[in-house]
N, C-alpha and C positions, 0 to 999 in steps of 0.2 A: 615513457609517458610524455606526451607533448606539453609544451608550456601552456599554463592556464592562468589567466588574470594578469594584472599589472598593478603598479602603485603610482599611477599618473594623476589621480584626482587631487584637487587643490586641498590645502590645509583646512580651509573653511568647510569644504564638503566632507572631508575626512572626520572633522570634529562633529559635524551634524550626524553623520552615520554612526559614530561612536555613541552619541547620546541616544540614538534610536535603539541601539543594542542595549544600552544601560537601562532604559525604561521599557523595553519590549514587553515584559510580562504585564505591566500595568496598562500599557496602551492596547494590548490584546484584549484585556477584559473590558476596556472602554469600547472597543469596536464591537465586541460581542454584545455588550449591553445596548448599544445603539441599535443593533439589529434586533435583539430579543424584545426590547420595549416598544418596538414599532416606530421609532423615530425616523429611521431610514425609509421605511415603508411610507410614512406620512409625506416625507419630502418627495419621494418618487411619485406619489399620487397627486400631489399638489404643486409640483414644480418648484416652489419656493415658499418659505414661511419664516416668521419671527419666532424667537424663543417663547414668547408669551402665547402665541397662537398654538404652537405645538404642545406646550404644557397644558393649556386648557383643553385641547382636543383629546389628549391622551390621559388626562387626569393625573398628571405628574406635577411635581413642584417645579417652579421656574428655576430654582437653584440646581436641581438635578439635571434638567434639560440643558442648562447653561454650561455646567462643567463638562458634560459629555460632548456637546457640540464644539466647545472650545478645544477639547482634546482632538475631536474630529478634524479641526482645521489643521493641526500639526501633522496628523496622519494623512491629510489630503483626501479624506473621505467626503468632506463637504468643503464648500468655500462660501465666503460672506460677500454679499453685494447689496449695498444700500440698506443695511440693517436686517437683511433676510438671508437665510441659509439655503444653499442649493446643493443637491447631490452631485458628486463627481463621478467619473467613470469608475474609479476605484471603489467608491461607495456603492455603485451599482453592482460590482462584482461581490462585495461583501453581502449585499442584500439578495441577489438573484442567482449568482453563479453556483451551480451544483457542486463543482469540484472544490471551490473555496469554502463552501458551507460544510461539506463533508470533512475537509481538512481541519476546519476550525473545531468542529464537534469532536473529532478524533483527538485533537490537541487538548481540548478541555476535559473531556470525559475519561479518556484513557491515560493521558500523559501529564496533565498539569501538575498534579501533586507528585507523581512518580519521578518526573524529570528533575525534581529538586535533589534527587539522589544520584545524579549523573557522576559527580566527582568521585564519590565513594565506589560507584560501579566501575569506573575506570581503574581506580586503585586496586580494588578487590577482584576484578575480573569476573563479576557476576551481576545479575540484574537487581541491584539493591532497591530500586524503585518499585519492584513488583509487589513488595509487602504492602503497598498502599492499596492494592487490588485484591490480594489473597495470599494464602500460604502455599505456594507451589514453587518448584524449581524453575519452570518456564511458564510463560503465559499460555502456551498451547495445551498444557495439561488441564488448565482451569477455564478454558474458553466457555465450556458449557455451563460453568458455575458462576460466571460473571453476573453482576446485577443487570437487570434488563436494559437500562439506558446505556450503560457502558458497553454491554454486549452488542447492542444495536449500532453504536458508533464504531465499534471495532469491525463488525462485519460490513457495514456500509462502506467503510474505508477500504477494506480488503476487496470487496466485490466491485466497487465502482470502476477501478482501473482495469481489472481483468475482464469484466463484462463487455467492454468495448472491443476486445480482441476477438471474441467468439466468431462473429460473422466473417472476419478476415482469415482466420486460421483454418476454418473448416475445409475450404476447397484445397488448401495446401496439404493438410495431413491426410485427407481422404483421396488424394489424387491417385494413389496406387491401390486404392480399394482394400485397405487393411480389414481383416476379419476380427482381430482381437486387439484390445487396448489394455495396458496396465497403467493406471493413473496413480502414480506415487505421490502421496501428499494430497489426495483428492478432496480433503476438507469435507464440506457438507454435500458433495456430489453434484454441484452446480454444473461444472464443465462436463462431467460424464453424462449427465442428463441431456445436455445440449448435443453431445455426440450421438446419443441414442435416438434423439429426435431427427438429427440430420441424416443419419444412415440407418436404414431399417434392419440391417443384418449384423452389424457389429456387436460383439460381446465385450463387456468391459468389467475389469476388476479394480476396485479402489483399495489402496493401502493407506492407513493413517492411524492416529491415536484413538483410543476407545471413545472419548467424548465426541470427536468428529464423526467417527464411524457410526455411532448410534444415531446421530442426527441425519447422516447420509442415508442410512437404511430406512428411516422414516420417510425422508423425501422421495426416495426411490419407490417405495411401496405406494405412496400417495400419487405419484406420477404414473404408476402402472408399468414400471420397467423392471420389476423383480426377476423376470425371466431372462433379462439380458445384462443386468448390472448387479454385481455382488460387491460387498464391502467387508474388509477384514482388518482386524487389529494388527499393529506391528510396532515394535520399538525401532524406529529408523536409525537410532544411534548405536544399536547393538550390531557391530560388524560380523558377529558370528551367525546372525540370522540372514539366510540367503533370500533373495527375491525369487518369486515363482517364475518358471520358465515357460516358453512356448508362445509368447505374445509377439504379434507383428510389430506393434508400436509400444514403446515405453514413453510415458509423458510426464513431465514435471512443469507445472505452471505456477509462477510466483511462489516458488518453493525453496529454491536454494539460498535465497536471502535469509532464510531462517536458521542457517547453519554456518559454522566457521569453515575456513578453507580446508582445514584438516578433515572435518566431518564431511564436507562435500566430496572430497577425494574418496572417502570410504563408501559413500553412497554411489558415486559414479563407478567405482570398482566393482561393487556388487551388481550394478546395472549391467556392466560389461559381461560379467560372469553368467548372467541370466539370459543373455541374448544369443540368438543364432546369428550366423554371418549375414543373413538376409534381413534381419530385424532393423528397425529404425528407432533412434533415440531422439526425442524432441525436448528442447528446453525453451520455455517462454519466460523471459525475465526482463526487468527494467535495469538498464545499466546507465549510471549517471553520466558517463562520458559520451553516450550515443544519443543524447536528447536534442531535439530540434529547438526547444525554447529554454531560455535561462530559468524561467519559472519552474520547469520540470526538474532541472538539475538542483535548484534550491530546495525543492520539496523532497527530493530523494536524499540529499545530504541531511536534512532535518529528520527524515524517517530513519536513517541509520542510527541516530542517537536514541530513538525509541527502542531499537533492537538492543542497544547497549545498556540502557537503564531499566527497561521494562520487560522486553520479550525473553531474552536469553543471556545477554551479556557478552556474546562473542561473535555476532554476525552483523551484517550491514547490507546496504544497497551497493553492489560491487561495481568496480571498473571492469569493463568487458575483458581486458587482458588477464585479470585475475582468474576468471572462469575459463577462458580459452586455454590458458596454460594447464589447468587441471583436466580439461577435456582431453588434451594431448597426452598428459601424463597417465591418464586412466586407460589409454589405448584406443582412443577414438580419432577419427578424422572429421573435420567439419565439412559436411557435404553441401550445405546451403546456409545462408544467413539472410533473414528478411527483417528489415527495419525501415520505417517505424511501423509496428503493428499496433492498431488501436491508437491510444493517446501517447504511449511512451515505451512500449515493449519491443523487444527484439526476439525473433524466433530463430533458434539455432537447430538445424537438422544434423545429426551425427550418425555416422556408421562406424562399425569396427574397422580398424586400420587394415588396409589392403596389403598383404604380405607378398 
């Protein structure tokens, strides 16, 4: 693994950064409240304004607006000039950027209470924070049962990043005109439906947990693709259950980050056993070491802790080397790698090793 980071910042800057970490949960709530109460929106629409003006316009107390905007100064969400507050570029991202808002809602609705159990999750090796959401062993079992707002934030987060990849991956995966697809971990069927719309002859089978399969079947039927897409239940962690054979392409999108390295090896091994020598295995995943922007790497490292404390207790957003080693160990060669797909993904095309 290459060297990452350094310790060259000044003591003053290091101390400031330490305080930002120490008060991060409090300041997060302040930023969210500035957004939710319309204060950032008011500044965006009016260019600049005083505390009293904002309080009067939004029917809030001067005290409330004052403490929020003063916190906003330290977060550099706003700046103060001649007694009036002005929105910064960072403030604009908090207000308008889709990715930032989806990440904030995911943090608030899915993780905020649960992440308080991170320490015990590390010690016990299981997602102790999940009890804040429901009584399941993993979040995937209970996705369909989550309260509406939490479910929306979870799926918005899950789909936001993968949706950007669809237009880019379609020409790659259909270049050889595959006739059949096995979508392992197909979730609600969103990707399979895109494939069926893109190619009028491909037949697709989805494998996933019962809750996700039931939603996928409903979506498939409503979209009118029941003749070409099927969805079936499977316990993906049971290595005694073989994957169906005869597919030209086996596909896993934003899937392997839901499992430990040992579990991924079991899944890849069963994938190998189900494939013909001509079949292709595609993995679409976000690897933190292959990101173009520091913001993406930061987001992925934070997401890893969601897996630790909430999702399952043993997976993460991986370094690419972790997965490339398992690909080789399971008997595959990497035929192609495409990065960056969409916003942050890498597409890996695998074939059985040539003997």
